[in-house]
N, C-alpha and C positions, 0 to 999 in steps of 0.2 A: 791863612790860619783856619784850622778845622772848626766848623761851627757845630755846636752840640746843643740840641734842645732836649731838656730833661723834665720829667715830672717833678714838681716841687716837693712831693712827699718822699722822694728818695733821699735818705739821710746822708749827709756829708758829700752830696754829689758834686758841689762846687769845689770843695777842698780836695776831693779825690781826682777829679777829671780836669781841673783848671790848667795843669801843665800839658795836657793833650790838646787843648784848644779853648775857644771862647764858649763858656757855658751859660745858657739862658734857661732859667727855671720857670715853668708855667703850670697852671692847673691841668691835671691829666684829662679831665672830662671836656676841657675846652680846646684840646689840640685839634686843629683842622689843617686843611691843605695850605691855606694862606700862611698860617703860623710856621709850618715846617718847610715851606717851599725852598728856602735857601740853605736849609740845614744839611750837613754832611752825615751827622749821627743823630739818632733818635733813641732816647732812653725812656722807657715807659713802665707803667704798672698795669694791672689787669683792667683798669677802668677805661683804657684807651684801645679802641679797635684799630688794628693796623693791617691794612691791605690796600687794594687798588684805589678805593675811594680816598684814602688819606695820602697815598704816596705817588700816584700817577702824576707825572709832570714836575716832580720835585727832584732835588739833587741828593736825596738821602741814599747813602751807600752802605749804611750799617744800622741795624736795629738791635737794641738790647732790652730785654724785659727783666726787671728785678723781681721776678715771680717764678714760682715753680710750675704753675699752670701756663699753658700756651694756647688755650682755646680762644683768646682774643687776638691771636696772630695768624694771618694767612701765610703759613710757611711755604706753601706751594707757589704763591705769588712772589715771595721774596726769592726763592730759588730760581724761578723762571727769569727774574730780572737781575740776577747776580748780585743781590743785596745780602751782605753779611748778616749773620744772626747769632745771638747768644741769649741763653736764658739762665736762670739761677736755680736749676733743678737741685734739690737737696739742701739748699742754703738754710732754710728755716725748718727743716725736718725736726730738729730737736725742740725748737720752740713749740711747734704744734703738738709733739708728743708730750711735753711737759704740761701743756694746756689740757690735753685729754686726761692725763692722770690727775691733775688738779680738779677737773670737773667731776671725775668719778668719785674722788674722795669727798667733794663738796655735796653731791647728791646723796651719797651714802650716809652722811652724818645725821640728818634729821630723822631718818627711819631706823638708824642704828643697823644698817645693812652690813653684815660681815662679808668682806670681799674675798678673803682667803678661801680658795676652793671653788669660787664662782667661775663661770665660763665667759669668755669674751670672743665674739665673732668680729674679726677684722676684715673688712671688705676693701681689698686693694692693699697689696703688701709691697709697695715700692719704697722709695726713700723714706717717706713718712710712716707708712704702715709697718715697715720692718722695725723702725725705731719704737713705735707704739708696742709692737709685739715684744720687743726686748724688755721694755719697762713693765708691761703687763705681767710677764713671766716673773720678773723680780718682785712684783707685788703678790705673787702666789696665785695668779689667775690662770685658768686653763684656756689656752688660746686655740680658736678655731679659725685658721686663716683661709681666705677665699680670694683667688686671683686667677681667673681662667687664662688670660694671656701669658702670665708668668708660669702657670702650670704647664701649658703647652710648650713653652720655651725650655723649661728645665726638666720636666717630667717628675718633679718632686711629689712624692706620695703624701706629704704632710698636708697638702691643700685639700679642702673639703668643698662640696657643692654649696652654692649660695643658700639653698634651703636649710642645710645643716648649720651653716654659720648663723642663720636667722633664728635658730633655736636657742642661742646663747642667752645668758642673763644680761649681758651688755653687748651692744652692737655699735661699732664705730666705723664710719665711712671715710675712705681715703682714696677714692678713685678720681681720675680726671673726668671732665665733662665731655662726652661724645654723643652725637645724635644719630649715628648710623653705624652699620657694620655689626658683626656678631657679638661684639662686646660693648654695644651702646649703653651709656649710663644715664641718659636723659630720663628722668622719672623712673629710675631703676627701682626705687622704693615707692611703689604705688599702693593702691588700695589692697590688691591681692597680697603683696608682700607684708604690708602692715598687719593684715589679718593673721599672718603666720606667726607674728611675734607673741610672746607670752604677755599676759596682762600686767606683769611688773617689769618688763624689759626696759633697760636703760638704753635709749637711742641717742647717739652723738653724731652730728654732722659737721665736719670741719673741711669738707672737700669743696663742693660747689652747691649752691642753693637748689638748682634745678635737678639734682640727683634725687631729691625727695619731692614727691608731688604735694604741693601745698594744701590743696583742698582735701585730699585724702588724709593728710596728717591732721588737719584741723578737725575733721570728722572723728578720727580715732581718739584724739585728745578729749574732745567734748564728750565722747561716749565712755571715757575712762577705761579704754581697752589697752592702754599703754602705761608703762611706768614713767619715770622722769625722762624728759627730752631736753637735750642740750643742743642749741643751734648757734653756730658762729657764722653760718652762711645762709643766704636767703634768696629765693627767687626774686627776680626783678630789682635787685639792688641798684640804686640806694632806696628805691620806693618799696619798702618792705611791708608785709601784711601785718598790720597791728593787731588784728584778731588772733593771728597765730602767735604773735609776741605775748599776748595775754595768757596763752595756754601753756607755754613751755616753762620748764623749771629754771633753766639758765639760758639767757639770751645775750649775745655779744655781737659787736659790729664788724665782723670779718677781720678779727685781730688775733686769731690763734697763733699765727706765724709772726706776730709783730714784736717779738723780743728784739731789743736793740742788737743783740748778738746775731740773730738771724737776719735782720735787715742789712746789717753791715757785711755779713758773709755774702749776701746776694750782690751788693754793690761791688764787693771785691772781685767776685766772679766775672761781672761785666767789665770791670777795669782790666783784668788780666786778658780777657778775650779781645777787648778793643786794642790793647797794646799789641797783641799778636796780629790783629787785622791791619793795624797801621805800621807794623814792623818797627816798633820803637821799644826802647828799653823799659822793662817792667821793674821799677825800682821802689815804688811806694809801699810801705808797710802799713796796710789799711788798719789792722787791729790796734796800731799805736794811737789811733784817734779815739778809741773807746775810753770813756771816763771810768773812774773807780766805781765799783758796785755800791748801790745805796744800802745794801744789807750784807756787809762782809761776814757777819757771824750770827748764828742763832744758837741759843742755849736751850736745851730741852730737859725737863724734869722727868726722868724715866720711871720714877716711882709712883707718880700720880696718874699716869695716863696709859692706855693700852697702846700696843704697837701701831694700830691703824690710826688712832687719834694723834699719835706723835708724827706719823707720816703726814697727816693732814696739817698739823701745825708747821711742819717744815715747809711744805709747799705753799701754804697760805702766807707764811712769813716772807716769801719772796714774791708772791703774786696773789693779790686779792681778787679772785675771779668774780666775787659777788659785787665788788665795786664797779667792774665793767658791766655787769648785769644791770645795776641801778642806773648807770649812765645811759644805757640804751633805752631803758624803759621810760626815761624822761621824754622820749620822742613823741609819746602820746599827748604830751602837753603842748606840742607844736601844732599850728594850723596844718592841714593836710598838704598844702602846696609847699610847705617849708620842711617837711620831714626828710626828704631826700638830701637836702642841704645839711640838715642836722646830722644825718647818718655819716655823710662824708666828712663833716667837721670832727666827729669823734675819731675817725681814722687819721685825719690830718694832724690833729692835736693830741695824739695818743701819748700818754706819759711814758717815761723810760721804764722798761721792764727788762730785768736781766735773768739769765738762766741759772740753773742750780750750780753749775760748775764754778760760779763766782762767789759762792757762799760756803763757809765752813760751818759744820754742825758740831756743837759740843754737847755730848751726852753726860748727864749728871744724875746718878752715877753711870759709869760706862756700861754699855750693853752690846757685846760683840756681835750678836746676831743682827740687831737693829742697825748697827754701824755698817755691817756688810751690805745690808739692803739699801741703806741710804747712799752708799758708795755706788752700788749698781744703778741707782736712780740718778746719779750725776753729781751728787753733793760731795764736797771735800769733808773729811772727818778729822 
C-alpha cells in the first residue's frame, strides 16, 4: 500500500487521499528524514524544506506542495532523482486577491480615503497579481503593473518599470522569493525603494516576508514617511519582528490565501496530480466536501451609505480582517520563546473563511451600477 506523509494543516487530506494509500498526518515543521524514510508520497506546505537533507535515503517518489510558492522545494534535486512533483499554483489566487481588496477598503476607512481614481502599483502579475489587477480595475483604481519576466516573455507594453509602479498611491507585492538572477526579489523593497514611495503610500505584502527589508521598513514607519502598511508575510517566520508588528496598520499571520475554497483547490490539484502519477482513476469530487457558507446572504441599505462604504460592508461581511489583526497582535503577550509557536497555532487553527462567490448580495433599494461592480468583484447578486 502507498504510504503518504502529509502536513496536518492540509484540509481534508485524509478524506481526499485515503483511497490512494495510508495517510499519516504530522506537523509540517517537524518533518525529518526519519519520519519520511518509508514514505512513498510527501505532501507539504511552505514550512517544510524539501531537498537532499530531507529526502536522501528515503523511498519518497512523489512530492506535492499545497502552496503556490515553491521556494521551499529543491526542484533541481527532485528532477535529478526522478521524484515526481506537483504544486498548487493559482489555487488560492482569488483568496489572496479578496484579502488585498478587503485590506485596501479597511485602511481607507479611517482616513476617508477616496479610492476611485487612485493608482495601484502591482509588483508581480502572475496568477495572484493578475487577479488583483482585475479587482482593482473593478474598484475604479488605475493599475500600474510591473513584471519584468512576464514583460520579456510577452512583450506587452502595458507593463511599467518598477520605479513607476512605486509612484502609485497603493503598492501591492505578488512576486515569488528568489535570491539570484536578474529578477531576484530578496529585499526587493529596500531602503532605496522605500524612499521612493510617497509619504501616504499604502504598502501591502502578501508574497514572502523577505521581499521587503525588515529593518528599512521599520525605519520608514517610525519616521512616518509611509502611509498604512499591511503585512501578511514576515521575514523569519514564525519568529516575526514584534517591533515591526507594532508599527504596521494591519498585520496577519500569513493567511491571505487561507480561504477554505483556496485551500481545498490546492489539495484538489495535488490529488489530481498524484492520481496521474500513480496512473489510477481520478474520481473524487473534492468540492463536494465543502460545507455550506457561513454567510449565504448580505443585505445592504444603499440609501444610507456611499458606494465605497457599501463595498467595505460587503467584504467585511464575509471576512473580518481586523479580527485576524487582533489575533496576531496578541503574540506580544507571549514570552519571546513561545511566539513562534503562537504564530503557527494561528495558522493551524485558522477559522473557516469563504470567498465572495459563496455569498449573495441583496441591494435595498436596487442600484444597478453597484450591482455590476459587486458582481465583478465575485459576489452573487
